[in-house]
Biopython code that builds the backbone (N, CA, C, O; Angstrom):
import numpy as np
from Bio.PDB.StructureBuilder import StructureBuilder

atoms = [
    (1, "UNK", "N", (-9.404, 38.073, -102.646)),
    (1, "UNK", "CA", (-8.649, 37.074, -101.931)),
    (1, "UNK", "C", (-9.210, 36.858, -100.523)),
    (1, "UNK", "O", (-9.266, 35.733, -100.028)),
    (2, "UNK", "N", (-9.615, 37.944, -99.902)),
    (2, "UNK", "CA", (-10.159, 37.838, -98.544)),
    (2, "UNK", "C", (-11.426, 36.990, -98.548)),
    (2, "UNK", "O", (-11.629, 36.179, -97.644)),
    (3, "UNK", "N", (-12.265, 37.164, -99.535)),
    (3, "UNK", "CA", (-13.493, 36.376, -99.616)),
    (3, "UNK", "C", (-13.184, 34.892, -99.820)),
    (3, "UNK", "O", (-13.838, 34.031, -99.233)),
    (4, "UNK", "N", (-12.200, 34.604, -100.642)),
    (4, "UNK", "CA", (-11.815, 33.205, -100.856)),
    (4, "UNK", "C", (-11.307, 32.580, -99.556)),
    (4, "UNK", "O", (-11.589, 31.416, -99.270)),
    (5, "UNK", "N", (-10.566, 33.348, -98.784)),
    (5, "UNK", "CA", (-10.067, 32.851, -97.498)),
    (5, "UNK", "C", (-11.224, 32.601, -96.543)),
    (5, "UNK", "O", (-11.225, 31.604, -95.822)),
    (6, "UNK", "N", (-12.208, 33.492, -96.529)),
    (6, "UNK", "CA", (-13.382, 33.309, -95.662)),
    (6, "UNK", "C", (-14.183, 32.077, -96.083)),
    (6, "UNK", "O", (-14.667, 31.327, -95.235)),
    (7, "UNK", "N", (-14.321, 31.870, -97.388)),
    (7, "UNK", "CA", (-15.043, 30.694, -97.876)),
    (7, "UNK", "C", (-14.327, 29.421, -97.444)),
    (7, "UNK", "O", (-14.961, 28.478, -96.970)),
    (8, "UNK", "N", (-13.018, 29.392, -97.606)),
    (8, "UNK", "CA", (-12.243, 28.206, -97.208)),
    (8, "UNK", "C", (-12.352, 27.970, -95.706)),
    (8, "UNK", "O", (-12.512, 26.832, -95.266)),
    (9, "UNK", "N", (-12.266, 29.033, -94.925)),
    (9, "UNK", "CA", (-12.379, 28.904, -93.470)),
    (9, "UNK", "C", (-13.771, 28.419, -93.075)),
    (9, "UNK", "O", (-13.911, 27.547, -92.217)),
    (10, "UNK", "N", (-14.785, 28.981, -93.696)),
    (10, "UNK", "CA", (-16.156, 28.558, -93.406)),
    (10, "UNK", "C", (-16.337, 27.078, -93.732)),
    (10, "UNK", "O", (-16.863, 26.321, -92.916)),
    (11, "UNK", "N", (-15.902, 26.664, -94.921)),
    (11, "UNK", "CA", (-16.064, 25.266, -95.325)),
    (11, "UNK", "C", (-15.341, 24.319, -94.377)),
    (11, "UNK", "O", (-15.871, 23.265, -94.022)),
    (12, "UNK", "N", (-14.149, 24.688, -93.972)),
    (12, "UNK", "CA", (-13.370, 23.853, -93.051)),
    (12, "UNK", "C", (-14.073, 23.726, -91.698)),
    (12, "UNK", "O", (-14.237, 22.623, -91.177)),
    (13, "UNK", "N", (-14.481, 24.851, -91.143)),
    (13, "UNK", "CA", (-15.127, 24.833, -89.826)),
    (13, "UNK", "C", (-16.506, 24.181, -89.878)),
    (13, "UNK", "O", (-16.879, 23.445, -88.964)),
    (14, "UNK", "N", (-17.256, 24.442, -90.930)),
    (14, "UNK", "CA", (-18.590, 23.849, -91.064)),
    (14, "UNK", "C", (-18.492, 22.336, -91.231)),
    (14, "UNK", "O", (-19.297, 21.599, -90.664)),
    (15, "UNK", "N", (-17.528, 21.875, -91.992)),
    (15, "UNK", "CA", (-17.335, 20.444, -92.180)),
    (15, "UNK", "C", (-16.991, 19.770, -90.861)),
    (15, "UNK", "O", (-17.548, 18.722, -90.535)),
    (16, "UNK", "N", (-16.080, 20.362, -90.104)),
    (16, "UNK", "CA", (-15.671, 19.790, -88.811)),
    (16, "UNK", "C", (-16.843, 19.780, -87.835)),
    (16, "UNK", "O", (-17.063, 18.787, -87.142)),
    (17, "UNK", "N", (-17.586, 20.863, -87.777)),
    (17, "UNK", "CA", (-18.709, 20.940, -86.847)),
    (17, "UNK", "C", (-19.822, 19.981, -87.243)),
    (17, "UNK", "O", (-20.419, 19.333, -86.383)),
    (18, "UNK", "N", (-20.101, 19.888, -88.520)),
    (18, "UNK", "CA", (-21.126, 18.970, -89.004)),
    (18, "UNK", "C", (-20.739, 17.521, -88.697)),
    (18, "UNK", "O", (-21.591, 16.718, -88.317)),
    (19, "UNK", "N", (-19.468, 17.190, -88.860)),
    (19, "UNK", "CA", (-18.990, 15.833, -88.548)),
    (19, "UNK", "C", (-19.117, 15.550, -87.057)),
    (19, "UNK", "O", (-19.488, 14.444, -86.664)),
    (20, "UNK", "N", (-18.812, 16.541, -86.227)),
    (20, "UNK", "CA", (-18.931, 16.358, -84.780)),
    (20, "UNK", "C", (-20.391, 16.124, -84.389)),
    (20, "UNK", "O", (-20.682, 15.241, -83.582)),
    (21, "UNK", "N", (-21.302, 16.903, -84.953)),
    (21, "UNK", "CA", (-22.723, 16.727, -84.647)),
    (21, "UNK", "C", (-23.173, 15.329, -85.069)),
    (21, "UNK", "O", (-23.901, 14.664, -84.332)),
    (22, "UNK", "N", (-22.749, 14.884, -86.238)),
    (22, "UNK", "CA", (-23.120, 13.540, -86.701)),
    (22, "UNK", "C", (-22.568, 12.465, -85.766)),
    (22, "UNK", "O", (-23.228, 11.461, -85.500)),
    (23, "UNK", "N", (-21.362, 12.687, -85.275)),
    (23, "UNK", "CA", (-20.760, 11.741, -84.331)),
    (23, "UNK", "C", (-21.553, 11.689, -83.022)),
    (23, "UNK", "O", (-21.762, 10.613, -82.463)),
    (24, "UNK", "N", (-21.990, 12.844, -82.541)),
    (24, "UNK", "CA", (-22.767, 12.880, -81.309)),
    (24, "UNK", "C", (-24.127, 12.211, -81.503)),
    (24, "UNK", "O", (-24.624, 11.525, -80.610)),
    (25, "UNK", "N", (-24.712, 12.415, -82.657)),
    (25, "UNK", "CA", (-26.002, 11.778, -82.956)),
    (25, "UNK", "C", (-25.834, 10.262, -82.914)),
    (25, "UNK", "O", (-26.658, 9.557, -82.332)),
    (26, "UNK", "N", (-24.760, 9.764, -83.534)),
    (26, "UNK", "CA", (-24.519, 8.320, -83.539)),
    (26, "UNK", "C", (-24.268, 7.803, -82.122)),
    (26, "UNK", "O", (-24.758, 6.736, -81.752)),
    (27, "UNK", "N", (-23.520, 8.546, -81.344)),
    (27, "UNK", "CA", (-23.194, 8.123, -79.982)),
    (27, "UNK", "C", (-24.441, 8.064, -79.113)),
    (27, "UNK", "O", (-24.663, 7.077, -78.411)),
    (28, "UNK", "N", (-25.249, 9.104, -79.154)),
    (28, "UNK", "CA", (-26.393, 9.176, -78.250)),
    (28, "UNK", "C", (-27.668, 8.562, -78.823)),
    (28, "UNK", "O", (-28.708, 8.569, -78.164)),
    (29, "UNK", "N", (-27.598, 8.037, -80.033)),
    (29, "UNK", "CA", (-28.736, 7.302, -80.571)),
    (29, "UNK", "C", (-28.726, 5.854, -80.102)),
    (29, "UNK", "O", (-29.725, 5.144, -80.214)),
    (30, "UNK", "N", (-27.595, 5.434, -79.581)),
    (30, "UNK", "CA", (-27.464, 4.075, -79.067)),
    (30, "UNK", "C", (-28.353, 3.923, -77.835)),
    (30, "UNK", "O", (-28.182, 4.641, -76.850)),
    (31, "UNK", "N", (-29.274, 3.017, -77.887)),
    (31, "UNK", "CA", (-30.230, 2.818, -76.795)),
    (31, "UNK", "C", (-29.743, 1.799, -75.761)),
    (31, "UNK", "O", (-30.445, 1.528, -74.787)),
    (32, "UNK", "N", (-28.561, 1.240, -75.961)),
    (32, "UNK", "CA", (-28.011, 0.272, -75.017)),
    (32, "UNK", "C", (-27.313, 1.029, -73.887)),
    (32, "UNK", "O", (-26.319, 1.717, -74.123)),
    (33, "UNK", "N", (-27.819, 0.907, -72.685)),
    (33, "UNK", "CA", (-27.281, 1.668, -71.554)),
    (33, "UNK", "C", (-26.578, 0.802, -70.528)),
    (33, "UNK", "O", (-26.115, 1.309, -69.506)),
    (34, "UNK", "N", (-26.492, -0.463, -70.774)),
    (34, "UNK", "CA", (-25.846, -1.367, -69.834)),
    (34, "UNK", "C", (-26.872, -2.118, -69.013)),
    (34, "UNK", "O", (-28.065, -1.818, -69.034)),
    (35, "UNK", "N", (-26.367, -3.106, -68.288)),
    (35, "UNK", "CA", (-27.256, -3.962, -67.509)),
    (35, "UNK", "C", (-27.124, -3.767, -66.009)),
    (35, "UNK", "O", (-27.928, -4.298, -65.242)),
    (36, "UNK", "N", (-26.138, -3.026, -65.588)),
    (36, "UNK", "CA", (-25.932, -2.837, -64.149)),
    (36, "UNK", "C", (-26.115, -1.373, -63.794)),
    (36, "UNK", "O", (-26.062, -0.489, -64.649)),
    (37, "UNK", "N", (-26.329, -1.147, -62.529)),
    (37, "UNK", "CA", (-26.477, 0.230, -62.041)),
    (37, "UNK", "C", (-25.200, 1.031, -62.287)),
    (37, "UNK", "O", (-25.265, 2.220, -62.599)),
    (38, "UNK", "N", (-24.041, 0.386, -62.148)),
    (38, "UNK", "CA", (-22.770, 1.081, -62.389)),
    (38, "UNK", "C", (-22.623, 1.496, -63.852)),
    (38, "UNK", "O", (-22.134, 2.589, -64.139)),
    (39, "UNK", "N", (-23.043, 0.631, -64.780)),
    (39, "UNK", "CA", (-22.987, 0.966, -66.203)),
    (39, "UNK", "C", (-23.904, 2.138, -66.522)),
    (39, "UNK", "O", (-23.529, 3.048, -67.262)),
    (40, "UNK", "N", (-25.089, 2.110, -65.968)),
    (40, "UNK", "CA", (-26.057, 3.186, -66.216)),
    (40, "UNK", "C", (-25.561, 4.493, -65.612)),
    (40, "UNK", "O", (-25.685, 5.549, -66.233)),
    (41, "UNK", "N", (-25.002, 4.432, -64.408)),
    (41, "UNK", "CA", (-24.470, 5.634, -63.765)),
    (41, "UNK", "C", (-23.300, 6.199, -64.564)),
    (41, "UNK", "O", (-23.200, 7.414, -64.737)),
    (42, "UNK", "N", (-22.413, 5.328, -65.054)),
    (42, "UNK", "CA", (-21.280, 5.784, -65.856)),
    (42, "UNK", "C", (-21.773, 6.472, -67.133)),
    (42, "UNK", "O", (-21.240, 7.508, -67.529)),
    (43, "UNK", "N", (-22.786, 5.895, -67.768)),
    (43, "UNK", "CA", (-23.354, 6.519, -68.965)),
    (43, "UNK", "C", (-23.996, 7.854, -68.669)),
    (43, "UNK", "O", (-23.859, 8.801, -69.444)),
    (44, "UNK", "N", (-24.692, 7.934, -67.560)),
    (44, "UNK", "CA", (-25.329, 9.182, -67.160)),
    (44, "UNK", "C", (-24.287, 10.249, -66.819)),
    (44, "UNK", "O", (-24.451, 11.417, -67.173)),
    (45, "UNK", "N", (-23.219, 9.845, -66.132)),
    (45, "UNK", "CA", (-22.139, 10.784, -65.814)),
    (45, "UNK", "C", (-21.475, 11.307, -67.088)),
    (45, "UNK", "O", (-21.169, 12.495, -67.196)),
    (46, "UNK", "N", (-21.257, 10.411, -68.045)),
    (46, "UNK", "CA", (-20.653, 10.817, -69.316)),
    (46, "UNK", "C", (-21.567, 11.791, -70.057)),
    (46, "UNK", "O", (-21.095, 12.775, -70.627)),
    (47, "UNK", "N", (-22.871, 11.519, -70.049)),
    (47, "UNK", "CA", (-23.821, 12.407, -70.714)),
    (47, "UNK", "C", (-23.874, 13.776, -70.039)),
    (47, "UNK", "O", (-23.923, 14.805, -70.713)),
    (48, "UNK", "N", (-23.865, 13.783, -68.715)),
    (48, "UNK", "CA", (-23.873, 15.059, -67.988)),
    (48, "UNK", "C", (-22.611, 15.865, -68.263)),
    (48, "UNK", "O", (-22.674, 17.089, -68.385)),
    (49, "UNK", "N", (-21.475, 15.199, -68.361)),
    (49, "UNK", "CA", (-20.230, 15.888, -68.698)),
    (49, "UNK", "C", (-20.307, 16.467, -70.113)),
    (49, "UNK", "O", (-19.861, 17.587, -70.361)),
    (50, "UNK", "N", (-20.872, 15.697, -71.022)),
    (50, "UNK", "CA", (-21.065, 16.171, -72.394)),
    (50, "UNK", "C", (-21.941, 17.421, -72.419)),
    (50, "UNK", "O", (-21.603, 18.410, -73.070)),
    (51, "UNK", "N", (-23.062, 17.374, -71.711)),
    (51, "UNK", "CA", (-23.998, 18.503, -71.717)),
    (51, "UNK", "C", (-23.425, 19.747, -71.042)),
    (51, "UNK", "O", (-23.727, 20.864, -71.460)),
    (52, "UNK", "N", (-22.605, 19.575, -70.007)),
    (52, "UNK", "CA", (-22.128, 20.735, -69.267)),
    (52, "UNK", "C", (-20.759, 21.237, -69.706)),
    (52, "UNK", "O", (-20.425, 22.394, -69.449)),
    (53, "UNK", "N", (-19.956, 20.402, -70.361)),
    (53, "UNK", "CA", (-18.606, 20.842, -70.747)),
    (53, "UNK", "C", (-18.366, 20.809, -72.255)),
    (53, "UNK", "O", (-17.955, 21.808, -72.846)),
    (54, "UNK", "N", (-18.618, 19.679, -72.862)),
    (54, "UNK", "CA", (-18.287, 19.502, -74.274)),
    (54, "UNK", "C", (-19.222, 20.282, -75.190)),
    (54, "UNK", "O", (-18.763, 21.028, -76.055)),
    (55, "UNK", "N", (-20.513, 20.118, -75.009)),
    (55, "UNK", "CA", (-21.482, 20.743, -75.906)),
    (55, "UNK", "C", (-21.399, 22.273, -75.890)),
    (55, "UNK", "O", (-21.485, 22.881, -76.957)),
    (56, "UNK", "N", (-21.236, 22.926, -74.730)),
    (56, "UNK", "CA", (-21.110, 24.388, -74.765)),
    (56, "UNK", "C", (-19.903, 24.880, -75.566)),
    (56, "UNK", "O", (-19.970, 25.932, -76.203)),
    (57, "UNK", "N", (-18.802, 24.129, -75.537)),
    (57, "UNK", "CA", (-17.641, 24.520, -76.343)),
    (57, "UNK", "C", (-17.986, 24.502, -77.827)),
    (57, "UNK", "O", (-17.613, 25.408, -78.572)),
    (58, "UNK", "N", (-18.693, 23.474, -78.245)),
    (58, "UNK", "CA", (-19.069, 23.374, -79.650)),
    (58, "UNK", "C", (-20.182, 24.360, -79.998)),
    (58, "UNK", "O", (-20.284, 24.793, -81.146)),
    (59, "UNK", "N", (-21.003, 24.713, -79.039)),
    (59, "UNK", "CA", (-22.029, 25.743, -79.276)),
    (59, "UNK", "C", (-21.332, 27.072, -79.575)),
    (59, "UNK", "O", (-21.796, 27.851, -80.407)),
    (60, "UNK", "N", (-20.213, 27.320, -78.889)),
    (60, "UNK", "CA", (-19.412, 28.506, -79.179)),
    (60, "UNK", "C", (-18.846, 28.475, -80.582)),
    (60, "UNK", "O", (-18.780, 29.509, -81.248)),
    (61, "UNK", "N", (-18.435, 27.294, -81.044)),
    (61, "UNK", "CA", (-17.936, 27.165, -82.407)),
    (61, "UNK", "C", (-19.042, 27.433, -83.426)),
    (61, "UNK", "O", (-18.797, 28.017, -84.481)),
    (62, "UNK", "N", (-20.253, 27.003, -83.104)),
    (62, "UNK", "CA", (-21.391, 27.274, -83.991)),
    (62, "UNK", "C", (-21.645, 28.779, -84.077)),
    (62, "UNK", "O", (-21.891, 29.306, -85.162)),
    (63, "UNK", "N", (-21.586, 29.464, -82.946)),
    (63, "UNK", "CA", (-21.784, 30.918, -82.938)),
    (63, "UNK", "C", (-20.674, 31.622, -83.718)),
    (63, "UNK", "O", (-20.935, 32.590, -84.432)),
    (64, "UNK", "N", (-19.453, 31.145, -83.584)),
    (64, "UNK", "CA", (-18.325, 31.716, -84.318)),
    (64, "UNK", "C", (-18.498, 31.504, -85.822)),
    (64, "UNK", "O", (-18.207, 32.395, -86.621)),
    (65, "UNK", "N", (-18.971, 30.327, -86.195)),
    (65, "UNK", "CA", (-19.215, 30.024, -87.605)),
    (65, "UNK", "C", (-20.296, 30.938, -88.175)),
    (65, "UNK", "O", (-20.184, 31.424, -89.300)),
    (66, "UNK", "N", (-21.324, 31.162, -87.397)),
    (66, "UNK", "CA", (-22.398, 32.051, -87.827)),
    (66, "UNK", "C", (-21.877, 33.481, -88.001)),
    (66, "UNK", "O", (-22.243, 34.162, -88.958)),
    (67, "UNK", "N", (-21.033, 33.930, -87.088)),
    (67, "UNK", "CA", (-20.435, 35.261, -87.207)),
    (67, "UNK", "C", (-19.571, 35.388, -88.446)),
    (67, "UNK", "O", (-19.627, 36.397, -89.148)),
    (68, "UNK", "N", (-18.770, 34.365, -88.716)),
    (68, "UNK", "CA", (-17.925, 34.362, -89.910)),
    (68, "UNK", "C", (-18.774, 34.443, -91.173)),
    (68, "UNK", "O", (-18.467, 35.214, -92.083)),
    (69, "UNK", "N", (-19.838, 33.653, -91.230)),
    (69, "UNK", "CA", (-20.714, 33.645, -92.401)),
    (69, "UNK", "C", (-21.383, 35.006, -92.595)),
    (69, "UNK", "O", (-21.452, 35.513, -93.714)),
    (70, "UNK", "N", (-21.870, 35.591, -91.513)),
    (70, "UNK", "CA", (-22.532, 36.892, -91.615)),
    (70, "UNK", "C", (-21.557, 37.989, -92.015)),
    (70, "UNK", "O", (-21.922, 38.890, -92.771)),
    (71, "UNK", "N", (-20.327, 37.932, -91.523)),
    (71, "UNK", "CA", (-19.305, 38.895, -91.920)),
    (71, "UNK", "C", (-19.037, 38.788, -93.416)),
    (71, "UNK", "O", (-18.948, 39.793, -94.121)),
    (72, "UNK", "N", (-18.911, 37.555, -93.881)),
    (72, "UNK", "CA", (-18.674, 37.333, -95.302)),
    (72, "UNK", "C", (-19.833, 37.850, -96.147)),
    (72, "UNK", "O", (-19.617, 38.519, -97.158)),
    (73, "UNK", "N", (-21.072, 37.539, -95.733)),
    (73, "UNK", "CA", (-22.230, 38.006, -96.498)),
    (73, "UNK", "C", (-22.280, 39.524, -96.584)),
    (73, "UNK", "O", (-22.534, 40.080, -97.652)),
    (74, "UNK", "N", (-22.041, 40.187, -95.476)),
    (74, "UNK", "CA", (-22.054, 41.653, -95.465)),
    (74, "UNK", "C", (-20.987, 42.209, -96.395)),
    (74, "UNK", "O", (-21.243, 43.138, -97.162)),
    (75, "UNK", "N", (-19.802, 41.643, -96.324)),
    (75, "UNK", "CA", (-18.716, 42.108, -97.178)),
    (75, "UNK", "C", (-19.030, 41.856, -98.649)),
    (75, "UNK", "O", (-18.771, 42.712, -99.494)),
    (76, "UNK", "N", (-19.584, 40.694, -98.955)),
    (76, "UNK", "CA", (-19.920, 40.377, -100.352)),
    (76, "UNK", "C", (-20.955, 41.355, -100.893)),
    (76, "UNK", "O", (-20.834, 41.842, -102.017)),
    (77, "UNK", "N", (-21.968, 41.637, -100.089)),
    (77, "UNK", "CA", (-23.009, 42.573, -100.535)),
    (77, "UNK", "C", (-22.461, 43.981, -100.701)),
    (77, "UNK", "O", (-22.780, 44.665, -101.673)),
    (78, "UNK", "N", (-21.634, 44.417, -99.753)),
    (78, "UNK", "CA", (-21.083, 45.769, -99.818)),
    (78, "UNK", "C", (-20.101, 45.952, -100.972)),
    (78, "UNK", "O", (-19.901, 47.070, -101.448)),
    (79, "UNK", "N", (-19.491, 44.861, -101.421)),
    (79, "UNK", "CA", (-18.507, 44.942, -102.497)),
    (79, "UNK", "C", (-19.028, 44.391, -103.817)),
    (79, "UNK", "O", (-18.251, 44.104, -104.728)),
    (80, "UNK", "N", (-20.347, 44.247, -103.915)),
    (80, "UNK", "CA", (-20.978, 43.753, -105.140)),
    (80, "UNK", "C", (-20.376, 42.434, -105.627)),
    (80, "UNK", "O", (-20.163, 42.225, -106.822)),
    (81, "UNK", "N", (-20.110, 41.556, -104.662)),
    (81, "UNK", "CA", (-19.592, 40.223, -104.972)),
    (81, "UNK", "C", (-20.755, 39.237, -104.921)),
    (81, "UNK", "O", (-21.754, 39.497, -104.251)),
    (82, "UNK", "N", (-20.638, 38.117, -105.617)),
    (82, "UNK", "CA", (-21.710, 37.122, -105.546)),
    (82, "UNK", "C", (-21.826, 36.556, -104.127)),
    (82, "UNK", "O", (-20.827, 36.375, -103.431)),
    (83, "UNK", "N", (-23.046, 36.286, -103.721)),
    (83, "UNK", "CA", (-23.290, 35.738, -102.388)),
    (83, "UNK", "C", (-22.940, 34.260, -102.413)),
    (83, "UNK", "O", (-23.382, 33.517, -103.290)),
    (84, "UNK", "N", (-22.149, 33.847, -101.447)),
    (84, "UNK", "CA", (-21.692, 32.456, -101.359)),
    (84, "UNK", "C", (-22.806, 31.568, -100.835)),
    (84, "UNK", "O", (-23.459, 31.892, -99.843)),
    (85, "UNK", "N", (-23.016, 30.452, -101.505)),
    (85, "UNK", "CA", (-23.980, 29.456, -101.055)),
    (85, "UNK", "C", (-23.190, 28.207, -100.689)),
    (85, "UNK", "O", (-22.602, 27.568, -101.561)),
    (86, "UNK", "N", (-23.169, 27.849, -99.391)),
    (86, "UNK", "CA", (-22.403, 26.679, -98.963)),
    (86, "UNK", "C", (-22.919, 25.397, -99.606)),
    (86, "UNK", "O", (-24.079, 25.324, -100.009)),
    (87, "UNK", "N", (-22.057, 24.386, -99.701)),
    (87, "UNK", "CA", (-22.485, 23.089, -100.242)),
    (87, "UNK", "C", (-23.603, 22.483, -99.397)),
    (87, "UNK", "O", (-23.770, 22.838, -98.230)),
    (88, "UNK", "N", (-24.350, 21.589, -99.979)),
    (88, "UNK", "CA", (-25.454, 20.930, -99.274)),
    (88, "UNK", "C", (-24.937, 20.279, -97.993)),
    (88, "UNK", "O", (-23.921, 19.584, -97.992)),
    (89, "UNK", "N", (-25.658, 20.521, -96.918)),
    (89, "UNK", "CA", (-25.300, 19.962, -95.626)),
    (89, "UNK", "C", (-24.400, 20.862, -94.808)),
    (89, "UNK", "O", (-24.251, 20.651, -93.604)),
    (90, "UNK", "N", (-23.796, 21.863, -95.432)),
    (90, "UNK", "CA", (-22.927, 22.781, -94.700)),
    (90, "UNK", "C", (-23.562, 24.156, -94.506)),
    (90, "UNK", "O", (-22.918, 25.081, -94.011)),
    (91, "UNK", "N", (-24.824, 24.282, -94.899)),
    (91, "UNK", "CA", (-25.515, 25.553, -94.667)),
    (91, "UNK", "C", (-25.727, 25.712, -93.159)),
    (91, "UNK", "O", (-25.890, 24.731, -92.433)),
    (92, "UNK", "N", (-25.722, 26.953, -92.712)),
    (92, "UNK", "CA", (-25.947, 27.209, -91.283)),
    (92, "UNK", "C", (-27.263, 26.624, -90.811)),
    (92, "UNK", "O", (-27.335, 26.045, -89.726)),
    (93, "UNK", "N", (-28.300, 26.770, -91.613)),
    (93, "UNK", "CA", (-29.607, 26.254, -91.190)),
    (93, "UNK", "C", (-29.583, 24.744, -91.034)),
    (93, "UNK", "O", (-30.217, 24.204, -90.128)),
    (94, "UNK", "N", (-28.866, 24.062, -91.901)),
    (94, "UNK", "CA", (-28.768, 22.609, -91.819)),
    (94, "UNK", "C", (-28.016, 22.170, -90.566)),
    (94, "UNK", "O", (-28.442, 21.246, -89.874)),
    (95, "UNK", "N", (-26.903, 22.831, -90.277)),
    (95, "UNK", "CA", (-26.120, 22.496, -89.084)),
    (95, "UNK", "C", (-26.908, 22.826, -87.822)),
    (95, "UNK", "O", (-26.941, 22.032, -86.882)),
    (96, "UNK", "N", (-27.541, 23.993, -87.801)),
    (96, "UNK", "CA", (-28.333, 24.376, -86.628)),
    (96, "UNK", "C", (-29.499, 23.422, -86.413)),
    (96, "UNK", "O", (-29.819, 23.082, -85.274)),
    (97, "UNK", "N", (-30.132, 22.989, -87.490)),
    (97, "UNK", "CA", (-31.248, 22.056, -87.363)),
    (97, "UNK", "C", (-30.768, 20.731, -86.773)),
    (97, "UNK", "O", (-31.385, 20.199, -85.851)),
    (98, "UNK", "N", (-29.680, 20.207, -87.299)),
    (98, "UNK", "CA", (-29.127, 18.964, -86.760)),
    (98, "UNK", "C", (-28.748, 19.144, -85.293)),
    (98, "UNK", "O", (-28.957, 18.251, -84.472)),
    (99, "UNK", "N", (-28.200, 20.287, -84.984)),
    (99, "UNK", "CA", (-27.765, 20.574, -83.615)),
    (99, "UNK", "C", (-28.934, 20.563, -82.647)),
    (99, "UNK", "O", (-28.883, 19.903, -81.609)),
    (100, "UNK", "N", (-29.980, 21.289, -82.985)),
    (100, "UNK", "CA", (-31.082, 21.440, -82.043)),
    (100, "UNK", "C", (-31.978, 20.213, -81.974)),
    (100, "UNK", "O", (-32.529, 19.903, -80.918)),
    (101, "UNK", "N", (-32.123, 19.521, -83.085)),
    (101, "UNK", "CA", (-33.033, 18.382, -83.115)),
    (101, "UNK", "C", (-32.371, 17.130, -82.558)),
    (101, "UNK", "O", (-33.019, 16.326, -81.889)),
    (102, "UNK", "N", (-31.094, 16.966, -82.830)),
    (102, "UNK", "CA", (-30.506, 15.657, -82.556)),
    (102, "UNK", "C", (-29.354, 15.636, -81.578)),
    (102, "UNK", "O", (-29.071, 14.564, -81.042)),
    (103, "UNK", "N", (-28.670, 16.721, -81.302)),
    (103, "UNK", "CA", (-27.478, 16.575, -80.468)),
    (103, "UNK", "C", (-27.730, 16.940, -79.041)),
    (103, "UNK", "O", (-26.820, 16.869, -78.215)),
]
sb = StructureBuilder()
sb.init_structure("model")
sb.init_model(0)
sb.init_chain("A")
sb.init_seg("    ")
for serial, (resi, resn, name, xyz) in enumerate(atoms, 1):
    if name == "N":
        sb.init_residue(resn, " ", resi, " ")
    sb.init_atom(name, np.array(xyz, "f"), 0.0, 1.0, " ", f" {name:<3s}", serial, name[0])
structure = sb.get_structure()
């Protein structure tokens, strides 16, 4: 039962984090920055706030997700349980790759 709870928690958190990364990619892929100095400054201020406040919070969530996954793997191996393979796109490597390359 504990393993099933960990799998459900992992899937929920990985899905939310993956969706957030995709949202950030869409937001910051927009090359339109405005036509005035005030528009550009507002965009730059928003980006700086994202980099210094928002992104570190989500980086903590990524670290927490990695800890949860590693705890589950260790427990599964120690209890001769099958190793859980997350659905496509929710693997840690996939989320980390999207995070580092695009967000």
